[in-house]
N, C-alpha and C positions, 0 to 999 in steps of 0.2 A: 831303355839303356842299350839296346843292341843295334841301333841305326849304324854305329861305327864302333869296331872293336880293334884297337891298336896293340899290335904285338910289339912288345919290348923284350930282348932277350935277357933272361934272368941273371945271366952272369955279367950284364952290364948296367949296374944301378945308376951309373953316371947318366944314362939315357932317360931315367924316370923323371927328371924335371923338365926335360923337352916334352915329354909325352903329357905332364901335367898342364903344359902351357897350350895344349890343344883342348878342342872341344869333344874329345872322344868319350863316348858314352860308356865303354869299358876300357880299361888299361889291361891287357892280358899279358902277363909275365910269362914267358915262354921257356919251357923246360925241355923242349923238343927239337924241331928242326932248325930253330934259331941258334942252338948251342952246340958247340962242337962235343963229340964224345968225351975228351978228356977233361971238358970244361963243366960237365954235368954236376959233380960235387961242389963246384964253386957256385954253381947257379942255384943249387938247393940251400946252400947255406945263406945266400944273399936274400932269398925270396922272403922270410918273414919281415925283415927290415923294410924291404921295398913295399910290401902290402901295407904295413903300418903307416910309412909316409903317405901313400896313395889315400887311404881312408882318412889319415888326419886332415888331408886337404880337402875333405868333403867329397872325394871321388869313389868311384867304384873300381874294385880290383877283381880281376881273374888270372887264372893260370892255365897253360896248356901243359899237360902231363905227357909222358911217354906212354907209348902203346905196348912197347916189347915187355915181356913177362918179367925179365932180368932186371928193368928199370922201374916199372911202375910201382912196385912195392916200396922203393926206396923213395920215390915221389909223394907216395900217399903218407909216408911217415912224417914228411916235412911241411905238409900243407898247414899253413897257419888260420887262425881265426881271422875273420873280416872278409873272407873272400865272397864275391858275389856269385861267381860262377867258376866252374871247372870245365875245361874243354878237352875232350876225348878224341884223339885223333884216330884215324883209320879205324873207324868203328866197323865191325864186320857182322855182328850178330845181336840179338835180343838179350842172350844169356850173358855176353859180355858187358852189356849196358846194366843188366841186373846186378852182375857181381859188383860193378863199380859203384853202383847206387848203394848197395849193402855196405860197402866199405866207407863210403861218404857218410852214410847215416850211423855208423858206429864211431866215426871220428868227429862229427859236428853235432848229432843229435837233432834237436828242433832247428838249429841255424845251418841246416844243410844246404850248401850253394846250390844254384841252378846248374844242371847238367847241359852242356852243349856237345852234340855228338857229330864229329866231322865224318863224313863219307867220302872216301878218296880213292876207291877202287870199284871195279864193275863187280866183283865178287861180293863185296859188303854190300852194294847197293841191292844186287838181286836177292841176297839173303834177307835182307831187312823187308824188302818188299814183298818176299813171300811168306813171311812170318806173320801170323794173325793172332799172336798171343799179346797179352797185357804188357805195356812198356812201364819203367819207373815212373812214380809221380813226380820225381825231382827232375825229370827231362823237361827242358824248356824249349829246346831248339834243334833243328837238323840244319848242318851247315855242308856246302859242297865244297870239298877241297880240290879246286881245278887243276892246281899244277901237278899234284901226284895222279889225279884221274886222268889227265892228259897223257902223262908218262905212262901209265898203266894200258891206256888204249892206243899207245903209239901215235899220238896226234898232237895238235895244238891246242892250248887251253880256250880258244875261241872258235874250235872247230865243231860242227853240227852235233858229233856224237856226245860233247860235253853239255850243249844245250840241252839235248834230249834228256840226259842224266839229270839236269835240274828240273826238267818237267816231271820226271818221274818222282824226283825226292820231293816236289811240290805236292803231288797227289798224297804221297806217303805221310808228309807233314800234317796235311789237312785231315787225312784219315785218323791220326793220333791226337790231334787237337794240339800239336806244337808249333812254334814259329819255324819260318824257313829263313835261312841266312844264305847268302852266296849270289854270285853272278856268273854268267857264261863267259868267262874270259880270265887273263892272267892277272895276278897280284903283283908279280915281279917288276913289271914294266912302270915304276912310279914316275917316270919323268914326263911321261905324254899324259897329262890330266885330262885332257879333252877325251882322249881314247878311252882312258878309265871311266870317265863320266858316262860314255856311250855303253860301256860294259855294265855299269852298275845299273842303269836305266833298264838294261835288258833285264837284269835280275829282279828289279821291282815289278816289270811287266810279268815275270813269272810267278809274282806272289811273294818274293823275298821281302822282308822287313828291314834288313840291314847286311852288313858285310864286313870282312876284315880288311885291316890296312896294315902295310909295313912301313909306311912313311908318314909323317905327320901332315904332308900335303896332301894325302889322299883323304883325311878325315874330314874336312869341310866339303869334299865332293859328296862323300857318303851321307853326311848330315843332309845336303842339300837335296839329294836325291830321293832319300828315304824318308826325310822329313816332311812336314806340311808347311805350305806357305799361310801367311795370315789368311788370305782370300780363302785357301782350301779348307783351313781348319774352320773358319766361320761357316763356310757351306756345309761342312759335315756336322756341324753343332746345330745347324738350321734343319737338317734333314733329321736328326735324332730327335730335336724338339718337336717338330712336326708330326712325325710318327708316333712318338709316345704319347702327344696330345690326342692324336686319333684312337689310339687304343685305349686311353682314358674315357673317351666318349662312346668306345663300344665299337669303332670301326677297324677295319684290318687293313685299310689302305687310306692313302690320302693324296692330295694334290699340293704341289710346291712349284710356283713359277712355271704352270704348264706341264709339269712333269709328274708322272704318277710315282708315288713312293710307297713301295709294300716291304713285306719283311726282308727279302734279300738285300734291297738296297739300303734299308736300315741298318742290318747287320754290317754290310760293307763299310758304312760311314764309321760304325762304332769301331770296326777293325782299324780302320786308318788312324783314327783318333788314339786308340791304345797303343798301336805300333809307334805312333810319332811322340809319346809321352816321354 
């Protein structure tokens, strides 16, 4: 569901039908940067109805809350049932993640949404990378917010320091067993889809399984880049089947079309299949 996450400002419920017309894996109703400060209350008031409509259409809904302490409490009070994910922007510490996870658990109980943590500045990335404590069980993904990170670094979203940050986040996500989202480039230039596809492919090469979009036209690009073609899916299935047959026969390695298939190759194939589901 995380190949493509399409932002829709929560104060613009008229845009939800357009989002539903796309193949976005998640429709993310935004309470943060996509909403002007004086429209936050309007956005919160419209949230429940929008989520109900998305879920009724058989789709998955998410929301991005605010990170500011004077806003996050009001956001949490209005989160409706039916959410598949909650996106936390400007994540800066494991303690912050833990506090939010506890708040989500109190509100949703066993139906707690997946938590997606966006890392958007150098200090937050460094703090998370240095922390060796346990992370919340509901955390499902780390995402790189390239526009904010680039502003923090004083560079462009496609500059080398941003790519380096994505690589660091990839190691961090692997260490904690969560998915990586993002790409080393801007989300805002949605008119040049060829360039956006190049940037998205760089994200996939870094280990990302999906990314965010702000325009419907970006959704198809993300689904294509982070999805599997029928040929790729069939190949991954063949690898999984061959290796599991070898394990059943008591072998730890096998051959497929002249290629050695061992556990790392098998696990990589399973990850590709899981990410594209």
